[in-house]
PDB file of N, CA, C and O in Angstrom:
ATOM      1  N   MET A   1     132.993  56.898 165.870  1.00  0.00           N
ATOM      2  CA  MET A   1     131.748  56.652 165.467  1.00  0.00           C
ATOM      3  C   MET A   1     131.159  55.933 164.556  1.00  0.00           C
ATOM      4  O   MET A   1     131.589  56.275 163.455  1.00  0.00           O
ATOM      5  N   GLN A   2     130.360  55.077 164.474  1.00  0.00           N
ATOM      6  CA  GLN A   2     130.052  54.077 163.519  1.00  0.00           C
ATOM      7  C   GLN A   2     128.467  54.566 163.447  1.00  0.00           C
ATOM      8  O   GLN A   2     127.727  54.741 164.415  1.00  0.00           O
ATOM      9  N   ILE A   3     128.136  54.742 162.017  1.00  0.00           N
ATOM     10  CA  ILE A   3     126.767  54.898 161.699  1.00  0.00           C
ATOM     11  C   ILE A   3     126.216  53.801 160.833  1.00  0.00           C
ATOM     12  O   ILE A   3     126.869  53.657 159.799  1.00  0.00           O
ATOM     13  N   GLY A   4     125.285  53.059 160.957  1.00  0.00           N
ATOM     14  CA  GLY A   4     124.989  51.948 160.140  1.00  0.00           C
ATOM     15  C   GLY A   4     125.593  50.785 160.395  1.00  0.00           C
ATOM     16  O   GLY A   4     126.428  50.869 161.295  1.00  0.00           O
ATOM     17  N   LEU A   5     125.447  49.606 159.861  1.00  0.00           N
ATOM     18  CA  LEU A   5     125.688  48.370 160.103  1.00  0.00           C
ATOM     19  C   LEU A   5     126.991  48.271 159.271  1.00  0.00           C
ATOM     20  O   LEU A   5     127.154  48.773 158.159  1.00  0.00           O
ATOM     21  N   LEU A   6     127.944  47.508 160.016  1.00  0.00           N
ATOM     22  CA  LEU A   6     129.083  46.885 159.358  1.00  0.00           C
ATOM     23  C   LEU A   6     129.003  45.842 158.317  1.00  0.00           C
ATOM     24  O   LEU A   6     128.276  44.883 158.577  1.00  0.00           O
ATOM     25  N   GLN A   7     129.607  45.859 157.212  1.00  0.00           N
ATOM     26  CA  GLN A   7     129.275  44.755 156.110  1.00  0.00           C
ATOM     27  C   GLN A   7     130.811  43.972 155.865  1.00  0.00           C
ATOM     28  O   GLN A   7     131.952  44.348 156.135  1.00  0.00           O
ATOM     29  N   GLY A   8     130.382  42.939 155.343  1.00  0.00           N
ATOM     30  CA  GLY A   8     131.510  41.989 154.846  1.00  0.00           C
ATOM     31  C   GLY A   8     132.744  41.754 155.675  1.00  0.00           C
ATOM     32  O   GLY A   8     132.486  41.559 156.863  1.00  0.00           O
ATOM     33  N   ARG A   9     133.722  41.731 155.427  1.00  0.00           N
ATOM     34  CA  ARG A   9     135.041  41.603 156.517  1.00  0.00           C
ATOM     35  C   ARG A   9     134.970  42.541 157.605  1.00  0.00           C
ATOM     36  O   ARG A   9     135.681  42.360 158.594  1.00  0.00           O
ATOM     37  N   HIS A  10     134.250  43.446 157.537  1.00  0.00           N
ATOM     38  CA  HIS A  10     134.229  44.478 158.581  1.00  0.00           C
ATOM     39  C   HIS A  10     133.397  44.292 159.641  1.00  0.00           C
ATOM     40  O   HIS A  10     133.434  44.869 160.727  1.00  0.00           O
ATOM     41  N   SER A  11     132.483  43.272 159.181  1.00  0.00           N
ATOM     42  CA  SER A  11     131.009  43.036 160.262  1.00  0.00           C
ATOM     43  C   SER A  11     131.443  42.476 161.507  1.00  0.00           C
ATOM     44  O   SER A  11     130.524  42.152 162.260  1.00  0.00           O
ATOM     45  N   THR A  12     132.701  42.264 161.945  1.00  0.00           N
ATOM     46  CA  THR A  12     133.030  41.882 163.367  1.00  0.00           C
ATOM     47  C   THR A  12     134.351  42.191 163.677  1.00  0.00           C
ATOM     48  O   THR A  12     135.183  41.292 163.799  1.00  0.00           O
ATOM     49  N   PRO A  13     134.664  43.494 163.831  1.00  0.00           N
ATOM     50  CA  PRO A  13     136.031  44.085 163.983  1.00  0.00           C
ATOM     51  C   PRO A  13     136.493  43.538 165.490  1.00  0.00           C
ATOM     52  O   PRO A  13     135.746  43.101 166.366  1.00  0.00           O
ATOM     53  N   PRO A  14     137.846  43.678 165.535  1.00  0.00           N
ATOM     54  CA  PRO A  14     138.450  43.297 166.764  1.00  0.00           C
ATOM     55  C   PRO A  14     138.439  44.536 167.584  1.00  0.00           C
ATOM     56  O   PRO A  14     138.743  45.645 167.143  1.00  0.00           O
ATOM     57  N   LEU A  15     138.009  44.241 169.004  1.00  0.00           N
ATOM     58  CA  LEU A  15     138.115  45.302 169.839  1.00  0.00           C
ATOM     59  C   LEU A  15     139.038  45.283 171.012  1.00  0.00           C
ATOM     60  O   LEU A  15     138.851  44.398 171.847  1.00  0.00           O
ATOM     61  N   PRO A  16     139.932  46.069 171.179  1.00  0.00           N
ATOM     62  CA  PRO A  16     141.154  45.886 171.921  1.00  0.00           C
ATOM     63  C   PRO A  16     140.655  46.306 173.577  1.00  0.00           C
ATOM     64  O   PRO A  16     141.000  47.318 174.188  1.00  0.00           O
ATOM     65  N   MET A  17     139.918  45.409 173.981  1.00  0.00           N
ATOM     66  CA  MET A  17     139.117  45.744 175.214  1.00  0.00           C
ATOM     67  C   MET A  17     140.141  46.095 176.547  1.00  0.00           C
ATOM     68  O   MET A  17     139.635  46.494 177.596  1.00  0.00           O
ATOM     69  N   ASP A  18     141.532  45.924 176.424  1.00  0.00           N
ATOM     70  CA  ASP A  18     142.724  46.098 177.217  1.00  0.00           C
ATOM     71  C   ASP A  18     142.644  47.714 177.242  1.00  0.00           C
ATOM     72  O   ASP A  18     142.636  48.320 178.313  1.00  0.00           O
ATOM     73  N   ARG A  19     142.576  48.480 175.787  1.00  0.00           N
ATOM     74  CA  ARG A  19     142.717  49.697 175.825  1.00  0.00           C
ATOM     75  C   ARG A  19     141.160  50.414 176.284  1.00  0.00           C
ATOM     76  O   ARG A  19     141.105  51.545 176.767  1.00  0.00           O
ATOM     77  N   VAL A  20     140.339  49.837 176.125  1.00  0.00           N
ATOM     78  CA  VAL A  20     138.784  50.407 176.551  1.00  0.00           C
ATOM     79  C   VAL A  20     138.860  50.366 178.093  1.00  0.00           C
ATOM     80  O   VAL A  20     138.166  51.185 178.696  1.00  0.00           O
ATOM     81  N   VAL A  21     139.613  49.516 178.791  1.00  0.00           N
ATOM     82  CA  VAL A  21     139.430  49.605 180.138  1.00  0.00           C
ATOM     83  C   VAL A  21     140.464  50.461 180.726  1.00  0.00           C
ATOM     84  O   VAL A  21     140.297  51.129 181.747  1.00  0.00           O
ATOM     85  N   ALA A  22     141.745  50.399 179.902  1.00  0.00           N
ATOM     86  CA  ALA A  22     142.631  51.602 180.612  1.00  0.00           C
ATOM     87  C   ALA A  22     142.290  52.997 180.304  1.00  0.00           C
ATOM     88  O   ALA A  22     142.639  53.964 180.981  1.00  0.00           O
ATOM     89  N   LYS A  23     141.566  53.031 179.210  1.00  0.00           N
ATOM     90  CA  LYS A  23     141.264  54.492 179.211  1.00  0.00           C
ATOM     91  C   LYS A  23     140.022  54.835 179.505  1.00  0.00           C
ATOM     92  O   LYS A  23     139.544  55.903 179.123  1.00  0.00           O
ATOM     93  N   GLU A  24     139.346  53.939 180.238  1.00  0.00           N
ATOM     94  CA  GLU A  24     137.962  54.040 180.870  1.00  0.00           C
ATOM     95  C   GLU A  24     137.080  54.704 179.999  1.00  0.00           C
ATOM     96  O   GLU A  24     136.426  55.702 180.303  1.00  0.00           O
ATOM     97  N   LEU A  25     137.074  53.987 178.631  1.00  0.00           N
ATOM     98  CA  LEU A  25     136.018  54.363 177.505  1.00  0.00           C
ATOM     99  C   LEU A  25     134.781  53.738 177.973  1.00  0.00           C
ATOM    100  O   LEU A  25     134.671  52.804 178.768  1.00  0.00           O
ATOM    101  N   GLU A  26     133.692  54.514 177.246  1.00  0.00           N
ATOM    102  CA  GLU A  26     132.452  54.027 177.142  1.00  0.00           C
ATOM    103  C   GLU A  26     131.811  53.852 175.857  1.00  0.00           C
ATOM    104  O   GLU A  26     131.732  54.753 175.022  1.00  0.00           O
ATOM    105  N   ILE A  27     131.340  52.644 175.702  1.00  0.00           N
ATOM    106  CA  ILE A  27     130.951  52.115 174.303  1.00  0.00           C
ATOM    107  C   ILE A  27     129.420  52.040 174.091  1.00  0.00           C
ATOM    108  O   ILE A  27     128.765  51.225 174.740  1.00  0.00           O
ATOM    109  N   HIS A  28     128.877  52.808 173.266  1.00  0.00           N
ATOM    110  CA  HIS A  28     127.322  52.890 173.363  1.00  0.00           C
ATOM    111  C   HIS A  28     126.874  52.547 171.921  1.00  0.00           C
ATOM    112  O   HIS A  28     127.375  53.033 170.907  1.00  0.00           O
ATOM    113  N   GLY A  29     125.966  51.737 171.958  1.00  0.00           N
ATOM    114  CA  GLY A  29     125.518  51.027 170.404  1.00  0.00           C
ATOM    115  C   GLY A  29     124.043  51.758 170.059  1.00  0.00           C
ATOM    116  O   GLY A  29     123.310  52.382 170.826  1.00  0.00           O
ATOM    117  N   SER A  30     123.907  51.522 168.932  1.00  0.00           N
ATOM    118  CA  SER A  30     122.587  51.930 168.494  1.00  0.00           C
ATOM    119  C   SER A  30     122.091  51.209 167.036  1.00  0.00           C
ATOM    120  O   SER A  30     122.762  51.493 166.043  1.00  0.00           O
ATOM    121  N   HIS A  31     121.281  50.560 166.923  1.00  0.00           N
ATOM    122  CA  HIS A  31     121.074  49.725 165.738  1.00  0.00           C
ATOM    123  C   HIS A  31     119.906  50.328 164.926  1.00  0.00           C
ATOM    124  O   HIS A  31     119.534  49.843 163.857  1.00  0.00           O
ATOM    125  N   GLY A  32     119.339  51.438 165.513  1.00  0.00           N
ATOM    126  CA  GLY A  32     118.125  52.024 164.772  1.00  0.00           C
ATOM    127  C   GLY A  32     116.892  51.226 164.966  1.00  0.00           C
ATOM    128  O   GLY A  32     116.704  50.773 166.096  1.00  0.00           O
ATOM    129  N   MET A  33     116.087  51.001 164.104  1.00  0.00           N
ATOM    130  CA  MET A  33     114.902  50.481 164.068  1.00  0.00           C
ATOM    131  C   MET A  33     114.658  49.232 163.073  1.00  0.00           C
ATOM    132  O   MET A  33     115.242  49.233 161.989  1.00  0.00           O
ATOM    133  N   ALA A  34     113.917  48.310 163.382  1.00  0.00           N
ATOM    134  CA  ALA A  34     113.655  47.258 162.586  1.00  0.00           C
ATOM    135  C   ALA A  34     112.913  47.662 161.417  1.00  0.00           C
ATOM    136  O   ALA A  34     111.938  48.403 161.539  1.00  0.00           O
ATOM    137  N   ALA A  35     113.363  47.158 160.097  1.00  0.00           N
ATOM    138  CA  ALA A  35     112.678  47.296 158.756  1.00  0.00           C
ATOM    139  C   ALA A  35     111.234  47.295 158.787  1.00  0.00           C
ATOM    140  O   ALA A  35     110.646  48.165 158.145  1.00  0.00           O
ATOM    141  N   ARG A  36     110.556  46.403 159.473  1.00  0.00           N
ATOM    142  CA  ARG A  36     109.113  46.139 159.312  1.00  0.00           C
ATOM    143  C   ARG A  36     108.378  47.112 160.172  1.00  0.00           C
ATOM    144  O   ARG A  36     107.159  46.982 160.279  1.00  0.00           O
ATOM    145  N   ASP A  37     109.121  48.265 160.919  1.00  0.00           N
ATOM    146  CA  ASP A  37     108.458  49.639 161.386  1.00  0.00           C
ATOM    147  C   ASP A  37     108.575  50.761 160.404  1.00  0.00           C
ATOM    148  O   ASP A  37     108.016  51.839 160.606  1.00  0.00           O
ATOM    149  N   TYR A  38     109.346  50.501 159.272  1.00  0.00           N
ATOM    150  CA  TYR A  38     109.657  51.473 158.202  1.00  0.00           C
ATOM    151  C   TYR A  38     108.093  52.115 157.757  1.00  0.00           C
ATOM    152  O   TYR A  38     107.895  53.329 157.718  1.00  0.00           O
ATOM    153  N   PRO A  39     107.270  51.323 157.507  1.00  0.00           N
ATOM    154  CA  PRO A  39     105.923  51.873 156.818  1.00  0.00           C
ATOM    155  C   PRO A  39     105.226  52.817 157.671  1.00  0.00           C
ATOM    156  O   PRO A  39     104.758  53.847 157.186  1.00  0.00           O
ATOM    157  N   ALA A  40     105.089  52.459 159.298  1.00  0.00           N
ATOM    158  CA  ALA A  40     104.541  53.293 160.111  1.00  0.00           C
ATOM    159  C   ALA A  40     105.398  54.510 160.155  1.00  0.00           C
ATOM    160  O   ALA A  40     104.770  55.558 159.999  1.00  0.00           O
ATOM    161  N   LEU A  41     106.649  54.619 160.324  1.00  0.00           N
ATOM    162  CA  LEU A  41     107.435  55.790 160.240  1.00  0.00           C
ATOM    163  C   LEU A  41     107.338  56.558 159.027  1.00  0.00           C
ATOM    164  O   LEU A  41     107.356  57.779 159.186  1.00  0.00           O
ATOM    165  N   LEU A  42     107.235  56.102 157.796  1.00  0.00           N
ATOM    166  CA  LEU A  42     106.962  56.858 156.745  1.00  0.00           C
ATOM    167  C   LEU A  42     105.434  57.529 156.611  1.00  0.00           C
ATOM    168  O   LEU A  42     105.205  58.579 156.010  1.00  0.00           O
ATOM    169  N   GLU A  43     104.584  56.828 157.192  1.00  0.00           N
ATOM    170  CA  GLU A  43     103.281  57.301 157.220  1.00  0.00           C
ATOM    171  C   GLU A  43     103.442  58.769 158.255  1.00  0.00           C
ATOM    172  O   GLU A  43     102.898  59.818 157.913  1.00  0.00           O
ATOM    173  N   LEU A  44     104.110  58.680 159.303  1.00  0.00           N
ATOM    174  CA  LEU A  44     104.236  59.480 160.048  1.00  0.00           C
ATOM    175  C   LEU A  44     104.891  60.835 159.520  1.00  0.00           C
ATOM    176  O   LEU A  44     104.493  61.954 159.844  1.00  0.00           O
ATOM    177  N   VAL A  45     106.116  60.528 158.528  1.00  0.00           N
ATOM    178  CA  VAL A  45     106.636  61.583 157.991  1.00  0.00           C
ATOM    179  C   VAL A  45     105.495  62.143 156.763  1.00  0.00           C
ATOM    180  O   VAL A  45     105.432  63.357 156.567  1.00  0.00           O
ATOM    181  N   ASP A  46     104.709  61.305 156.050  1.00  0.00           N
ATOM    182  CA  ASP A  46     104.028  61.722 155.125  1.00  0.00           C
ATOM    183  C   ASP A  46     102.773  62.478 155.626  1.00  0.00           C
ATOM    184  O   ASP A  46     102.125  63.195 154.864  1.00  0.00           O
ATOM    185  N   SER A  47     102.411  62.281 157.069  1.00  0.00           N
ATOM    186  CA  SER A  47     101.036  62.909 157.306  1.00  0.00           C
ATOM    187  C   SER A  47     101.788  64.144 158.208  1.00  0.00           C
ATOM    188  O   SER A  47     101.119  64.787 159.018  1.00  0.00           O
ATOM    189  N   ARG A  48     103.033  64.379 158.028  1.00  0.00           N
ATOM    190  CA  ARG A  48     103.561  65.575 158.575  1.00  0.00           C
ATOM    191  C   ARG A  48     103.680  65.704 160.211  1.00  0.00           C
ATOM    192  O   ARG A  48     104.034  66.702 160.839  1.00  0.00           O
ATOM    193  N   VAL A  49     103.351  64.629 160.645  1.00  0.00           N
ATOM    194  CA  VAL A  49     103.458  64.458 162.060  1.00  0.00           C
ATOM    195  C   VAL A  49     105.082  64.554 162.761  1.00  0.00           C
ATOM    196  O   VAL A  49     105.446  65.189 163.751  1.00  0.00           O
ATOM    197  N   LEU A  50     105.754  63.802 161.976  1.00  0.00           N
ATOM    198  CA  LEU A  50     107.160  63.660 162.103  1.00  0.00           C
ATOM    199  C   LEU A  50     107.843  64.756 160.905  1.00  0.00           C
ATOM    200  O   LEU A  50     107.595  64.497 159.727  1.00  0.00           O
ATOM    201  N   ARG A  51     108.553  65.766 161.175  1.00  0.00           N
ATOM    202  CA  ARG A  51     108.990  66.558 160.403  1.00  0.00           C
ATOM    203  C   ARG A  51     110.721  66.768 160.173  1.00  0.00           C
ATOM    204  O   ARG A  51     111.428  67.701 160.555  1.00  0.00           O
ATOM    205  N   PRO A  52     111.091  65.540 159.410  1.00  0.00           N
ATOM    206  CA  PRO A  52     112.602  65.778 159.478  1.00  0.00           C
ATOM    207  C   PRO A  52     113.215  66.452 158.675  1.00  0.00           C
ATOM    208  O   PRO A  52     114.443  66.378 158.644  1.00  0.00           O
ATOM    209  N   ASP A  53     112.415  67.404 157.694  1.00  0.00           N
ATOM    210  CA  ASP A  53     112.943  68.711 157.121  1.00  0.00           C
ATOM    211  C   ASP A  53     113.347  69.749 158.048  1.00  0.00           C
ATOM    212  O   ASP A  53     114.065  70.663 157.642  1.00  0.00           O
ATOM    213  N   LEU A  54     112.932  69.697 159.337  1.00  0.00           N
ATOM    214  CA  LEU A  54     113.147  70.640 160.430  1.00  0.00           C
ATOM    215  C   LEU A  54     114.828  70.650 160.686  1.00  0.00           C
ATOM    216  O   LEU A  54     115.528  71.637 160.908  1.00  0.00           O
ATOM    217  N   LEU A  55     115.180  69.446 160.597  1.00  0.00           N
ATOM    218  CA  LEU A  55     116.702  69.055 160.987  1.00  0.00           C
ATOM    219  C   LEU A  55     117.756  69.581 160.064  1.00  0.00           C
ATOM    220  O   LEU A  55     118.954  69.659 160.333  1.00  0.00           O
ATOM    221  N   VAL A  56     117.151  69.949 158.895  1.00  0.00           N
ATOM    222  CA  VAL A  56     118.107  70.418 157.882  1.00  0.00           C
ATOM    223  C   VAL A  56     118.303  72.062 157.903  1.00  0.00           C
ATOM    224  O   VAL A  56     117.425  72.905 157.723  1.00  0.00           O
ATOM    225  N   GLY A  57     119.642  72.264 158.161  1.00  0.00           N
ATOM    226  CA  GLY A  57     120.146  73.724 158.417  1.00  0.00           C
ATOM    227  C   GLY A  57     120.293  74.551 157.099  1.00  0.00           C
ATOM    228  O   GLY A  57     119.811  75.650 156.824  1.00  0.00           O
ATOM    229  N   GLN A  58     121.124  73.689 156.328  1.00  0.00           N
ATOM    230  CA  GLN A  58     121.330  74.259 154.683  1.00  0.00           C
ATOM    231  C   GLN A  58     121.548  73.058 153.894  1.00  0.00           C
ATOM    232  O   GLN A  58     121.809  71.954 154.373  1.00  0.00           O
ATOM    233  N   GLU A  59     121.410  73.373 152.477  1.00  0.00           N
ATOM    234  CA  GLU A  59     121.504  72.623 151.556  1.00  0.00           C
ATOM    235  C   GLU A  59     122.582  72.914 150.726  1.00  0.00           C
ATOM    236  O   GLU A  59     122.462  74.074 150.331  1.00  0.00           O
ATOM    237  N   VAL A  60     123.727  72.301 150.221  1.00  0.00           N
ATOM    238  CA  VAL A  60     124.858  73.117 149.467  1.00  0.00           C
ATOM    239  C   VAL A  60     125.207  71.955 148.219  1.00  0.00           C
ATOM    240  O   VAL A  60     125.269  70.737 148.390  1.00  0.00           O
ATOM    241  N   GLY A  61     125.377  72.564 147.157  1.00  0.00           N
ATOM    242  CA  GLY A  61     126.200  71.682 146.065  1.00  0.00           C
ATOM    243  C   GLY A  61     127.346  70.981 146.291  1.00  0.00           C
ATOM    244  O   GLY A  61     127.993  71.275 147.296  1.00  0.00           O
ATOM    245  N   LEU A  62     127.719  70.151 145.600  1.00  0.00           N
ATOM    246  CA  LEU A  62     129.027  69.318 145.614  1.00  0.00           C
ATOM    247  C   LEU A  62     129.936  70.077 145.801  1.00  0.00           C
ATOM    248  O   LEU A  62     130.795  69.917 146.668  1.00  0.00           O
ATOM    249  N   ASP A  63     129.864  71.194 144.862  1.00  0.00           N
ATOM    250  CA  ASP A  63     131.059  72.351 144.610  1.00  0.00           C
ATOM    251  C   ASP A  63     131.390  73.206 145.808  1.00  0.00           C
ATOM    252  O   ASP A  63     132.419  73.877 145.892  1.00  0.00           O
ATOM    253  N   GLU A  64     130.259  73.124 146.914  1.00  0.00           N
ATOM    254  CA  GLU A  64     130.444  74.068 147.919  1.00  0.00           C
ATOM    255  C   GLU A  64     130.583  73.150 149.223  1.00  0.00           C
ATOM    256  O   GLU A  64     130.488  73.706 150.318  1.00  0.00           O
ATOM    257  N   ALA A  65     130.817  71.682 149.153  1.00  0.00           N
ATOM    258  CA  ALA A  65     130.844  70.933 150.167  1.00  0.00           C
ATOM    259  C   ALA A  65     132.146  70.900 150.988  1.00  0.00           C
ATOM    260  O   ALA A  65     132.171  70.642 152.191  1.00  0.00           O
ATOM    261  N   GLY A  66     133.201  71.178 150.255  1.00  0.00           N
ATOM    262  CA  GLY A  66     134.570  71.370 150.942  1.00  0.00           C
ATOM    263  C   GLY A  66     134.456  72.547 151.832  1.00  0.00           C
ATOM    264  O   GLY A  66     134.819  72.411 153.000  1.00  0.00           O
ATOM    265  N   ALA A  67     133.979  73.730 151.409  1.00  0.00           N
ATOM    266  CA  ALA A  67     133.789  74.943 152.057  1.00  0.00           C
ATOM    267  C   ALA A  67     132.793  74.848 153.409  1.00  0.00           C
ATOM    268  O   ALA A  67     132.925  75.540 154.418  1.00  0.00           O
ATOM    269  N   ALA A  68     131.945  74.002 153.225  1.00  0.00           N
ATOM    270  CA  ALA A  68     130.731  73.671 154.151  1.00  0.00           C
ATOM    271  C   ALA A  68     131.549  72.860 155.324  1.00  0.00           C
ATOM    272  O   ALA A  68     131.421  73.183 156.505  1.00  0.00           O
ATOM    273  N   LEU A  69     132.386  71.800 154.912  1.00  0.00           N
ATOM    274  CA  LEU A  69     132.982  71.026 155.790  1.00  0.00           C
ATOM    275  C   LEU A  69     133.828  71.755 156.656  1.00  0.00           C
ATOM    276  O   LEU A  69     133.637  71.731 157.872  1.00  0.00           O
ATOM    277  N   ALA A  70     135.036  72.606 155.976  1.00  0.00           N
ATOM    278  CA  ALA A  70     135.785  73.610 156.721  1.00  0.00           C
ATOM    279  C   ALA A  70     134.967  74.556 157.423  1.00  0.00           C
ATOM    280  O   ALA A  70     135.579  74.939 158.420  1.00  0.00           O
ATOM    281  N   ALA A  71     133.842  75.089 157.318  1.00  0.00           N
ATOM    282  CA  ALA A  71     132.860  75.904 158.267  1.00  0.00           C
ATOM    283  C   ALA A  71     132.519  75.210 159.560  1.00  0.00           C
ATOM    284  O   ALA A  71     132.164  75.840 160.556  1.00  0.00           O
ATOM    285  N   MET A  72     132.627  73.968 159.526  1.00  0.00           N
ATOM    286  CA  MET A  72     132.208  73.006 160.606  1.00  0.00           C
ATOM    287  C   MET A  72     132.911  73.276 161.797  1.00  0.00           C
ATOM    288  O   MET A  72     132.405  73.199 162.917  1.00  0.00           O
ATOM    289  N   SER A  73     134.407  73.681 161.488  1.00  0.00           N
ATOM    290  CA  SER A  73     135.315  74.049 162.755  1.00  0.00           C
ATOM    291  C   SER A  73     134.999  75.340 163.324  1.00  0.00           C
ATOM    292  O   SER A  73     135.738  75.753 164.218  1.00  0.00           O
ATOM    293  N   GLN A  74     134.042  76.025 162.958  1.00  0.00           N
ATOM    294  CA  GLN A  74     133.803  77.413 163.503  1.00  0.00           C
ATOM    295  C   GLN A  74     132.365  77.275 164.223  1.00  0.00           C
ATOM    296  O   GLN A  74     131.525  76.436 163.899  1.00  0.00           O
ATOM    297  N   PRO A  75     132.206  78.270 165.294  1.00  0.00           N
ATOM    298  CA  PRO A  75     130.953  78.278 165.790  1.00  0.00           C
ATOM    299  C   PRO A  75     129.792  78.154 164.602  1.00  0.00           C
ATOM    300  O   PRO A  75     129.884  78.630 163.470  1.00  0.00           O
ATOM    301  N   ALA A  76     128.741  77.437 165.116  1.00  0.00           N
ATOM    302  CA  ALA A  76     127.567  77.174 164.261  1.00  0.00           C
ATOM    303  C   ALA A  76     126.746  78.524 164.152  1.00  0.00           C
ATOM    304  O   ALA A  76     126.289  79.183 165.086  1.00  0.00           O
ATOM    305  N   ILE A  77     126.656  78.811 162.654  1.00  0.00           N
ATOM    306  CA  ILE A  77     125.970  79.925 162.058  1.00  0.00           C
ATOM    307  C   ILE A  77     124.447  79.474 162.419  1.00  0.00           C
ATOM    308  O   ILE A  77     123.864  80.274 163.150  1.00  0.00           O
ATOM    309  N   ARG A  78     123.783  78.437 162.063  1.00  0.00           N
ATOM    310  CA  ARG A  78     122.412  77.969 161.861  1.00  0.00           C
ATOM    311  C   ARG A  78     122.565  76.570 162.587  1.00  0.00           C
ATOM    312  O   ARG A  78     123.606  75.921 162.700  1.00  0.00           O
ATOM    313  N   ALA A  79     121.304  76.245 163.053  1.00  0.00           N
ATOM    314  CA  ALA A  79     121.097  75.197 163.637  1.00  0.00           C
ATOM    315  C   ALA A  79     120.716  74.039 162.273  1.00  0.00           C
ATOM    316  O   ALA A  79     120.261  74.347 161.171  1.00  0.00           O
ATOM    317  N   GLY A  80     121.045  72.752 162.743  1.00  0.00           N
ATOM    318  CA  GLY A  80     120.702  71.767 161.640  1.00  0.00           C
ATOM    319  C   GLY A  80     121.988  71.175 160.842  1.00  0.00           C
ATOM    320  O   GLY A  80     123.134  71.598 160.994  1.00  0.00           O
ATOM    321  N   ILE A  81     121.652  70.255 160.076  1.00  0.00           N
ATOM    322  CA  ILE A  81     122.828  69.321 159.416  1.00  0.00           C
ATOM    323  C   ILE A  81     122.557  70.085 158.101  1.00  0.00           C
ATOM    324  O   ILE A  81     121.567  70.695 157.699  1.00  0.00           O
ATOM    325  N   THR A  82     123.801  69.839 157.558  1.00  0.00           N
ATOM    326  CA  THR A  82     124.168  70.239 155.932  1.00  0.00           C
ATOM    327  C   THR A  82     124.000  69.081 154.942  1.00  0.00           C
ATOM    328  O   THR A  82     124.758  68.117 154.830  1.00  0.00           O
ATOM    329  N   VAL A  83     122.885  69.330 154.243  1.00  0.00           N
ATOM    330  CA  VAL A  83     122.894  68.268 153.111  1.00  0.00           C
ATOM    331  C   VAL A  83     123.619  68.613 151.827  1.00  0.00           C
ATOM    332  O   VAL A  83     123.493  69.728 151.319  1.00  0.00           O
ATOM    333  N   VAL A  84     124.548  67.451 151.180  1.00  0.00           N
ATOM    334  CA  VAL A  84     124.980  67.954 150.146  1.00  0.00           C
ATOM    335  C   VAL A  84     124.418  67.268 149.035  1.00  0.00           C
ATOM    336  O   VAL A  84     124.490  66.046 148.905  1.00  0.00           O
ATOM    337  N   ARG A  85     123.750  68.183 148.076  1.00  0.00           N
ATOM    338  CA  ARG A  85     123.208  67.990 146.826  1.00  0.00           C
ATOM    339  C   ARG A  85     124.236  67.168 145.901  1.00  0.00           C
ATOM    340  O   ARG A  85     125.429  67.459 145.814  1.00  0.00           O
ATOM    341  N   LEU A  86     123.707  66.255 145.318  1.00  0.00           N
ATOM    342  CA  LEU A  86     124.930  65.626 144.337  1.00  0.00           C
ATOM    343  C   LEU A  86     124.333  65.792 142.807  1.00  0.00           C
ATOM    344  O   LEU A  86     124.830  64.985 142.021  1.00  0.00           O
ATOM    345  N   ASN A  87     123.458  66.599 142.301  1.00  0.00           N
ATOM    346  CA  ASN A  87     123.116  66.791 141.178  1.00  0.00           C
ATOM    347  C   ASN A  87     123.131  68.502 140.982  1.00  0.00           C
ATOM    348  O   ASN A  87     122.816  69.003 139.903  1.00  0.00           O
TER     349      ASN A  87
END
């Protein structure tokens, strides 16, 4: 899984198409949205039409991140993503 744009010397990685075909892999791409659309998106968040906070299941400190990562191999206790606070 690649999230975000590749940069520098990694921006055009070689892709072994022989393996993709042999293993019948599917490649899906996602680029996100254009930067020019960010203001409208942020207005929707500011007006609470969009609620990204509802995607967060828990927040942990950096000292708890290892345990939170290890817990991800177990069935989920709560829905949502885990946010690691760096302060």
